C-alpha positions in Angstrom: -13.3 38.2 35.6 -10.3 36.6 37.4 -7.3 34.8 35.9 -6.9 31.3 37.0 -3.3 29.8 37.0 -3.0 26.1 36.9 0.0 24.2 38.1 2.4 23.1 35.3 1.8 19.3 35.9 -2.0 19.8 35.4 -1.4 21.7 32.1 1.0 19.0 30.8 -1.4 16.2 31.8 -4.3 17.9 30.1 -2.3 18.4 26.9 -1.2 14.7 26.9 -4.8 13.6 27.4 -5.9 15.8 24.5 -3.2 14.3 22.2 -4.0 10.8 23.2 -7.7 11.3 22.6 -7.0 12.8 19.1 -4.7 9.8 18.3 -7.4 7.3 19.4 -10.1 9.0 17.4 -7.8 9.0 14.3 -7.1 5.3 14.7 -10.7 4.3 15.1 -12.3 6.7 12.6 -9.4 7.2 10.2 -8.8 5.5 6.8 -7.5 2.0 6.7 -3.9 1.4 5.6 -3.5 -0.8 2.5 -2.5 -4.4 3.2 0.9 -5.3 1.9 1.1 -8.7 0.4 4.1 -10.8 -0.6 4.2 -12.7 -3.9 6.8 -14.4 -6.1 8.1 -12.8 -9.3 7.0 -14.7 -12.3 8.5 -12.3 -14.8 9.6 -8.7 -15.3 10.0 -6.8 -18.6 12.2 -3.7 -18.0 11.3 -2.1 -21.3 7.6 -1.9 -20.5 7.9 -2.1 -16.7 5.5 -5.0 -16.7 5.8 -7.1 -13.6 4.0 -10.5 -13.2 3.5 -12.1 -9.7 2.2 -15.4 -8.4 1.5 -16.8 -5.0 -1.3 -17.3 -2.4 -1.5 -13.5 -1.5 -1.6 -12.7 -5.2 -4.6 -14.9 -5.8 -6.7 -12.6 -3.6 -5.9 -9.4 -5.6 -8.2 -7.9 -8.3 -7.0 -8.4 -11.8 -5.6 -11.9 -11.4 -6.0 -14.1 -14.5 -7.3 -17.7 -14.5 -3.8 -19.1 -14.0 -3.3 -17.1 -10.7 -0.9 -14.6 -12.2 -1.2 -10.9 -11.6 0.5 -8.6 -14.2 0.7 -4.9 -14.0 2.8 -1.8 -14.4 5.5 -1.7 -11.6 5.8 1.6 -9.9 9.1 1.3 -8.2 10.7 3.4 -5.5 14.0 5.2 -6.3 17.0 2.8 -6.2 14.9 -0.3 -6.2 16.5 -3.6 -7.2 15.5 -5.1 -10.5 13.3 -8.2 -9.8 14.2 -11.5 -11.3 12.1 -14.7 -11.6 11.7 -16.4 -8.2 12.3 -13.2 -6.0 10.0 -12.6 -3.1 8.2 -9.3 -3.7 6.2 -7.3 -1.2 3.6 -5.1 -2.9 0.4 -3.2 -2.8 -1.8 -3.0 -5.9 -4.2 -0.4 -7.3 -6.5 -0.8 -10.2 -7.2 2.3 -12.4 -10.6 3.0 -13.7 -11.6 1.7 -17.1 -11.7 4.4 -19.8 -15.1 4.7 -21.7 -13.5 3.8 -25.0 -11.6 0.8 -23.7 -12.7 -2.8 -23.5 -10.2 -3.7 -20.8 -10.9 -3.4 -17.1 -8.4 -0.7 -16.5 -4.7 -0.9 -15.6 -3.2 -2.7 -12.6 -0.5 -0.6 -10.8 1.9 -2.6 -8.6 3.8 -0.6 -5.9 6.5 -2.5 -4.0 10.0 -3.8 -3.9 12.0 -7.1 -3.7 12.2 -8.5 -0.2 15.7 -9.5 1.0 
């Protein structure tokens, strides 16, 4: 068996093509990123970390009541500003599974922060 030495530009181009192919496969076949929506703060209770949001993007979320208000437990990033009524709030929601002994539909978790 003989050793074959390739010129450096051919090796670099082959590596770049392999990385590009892996990226494209990941984008096409990989998981979808959550859609971030923007709503308006209706109320926030700091003692229970309950945040209520309204707005067009909020109406499309699971767990919205008949008045178009979404309330849930705010999971805030470190150093997040305290929301006040009327603030724009960019968020992602997640609904936890209902426990077998509970009559409620699970808990809504709201991840996000006030938009400047």
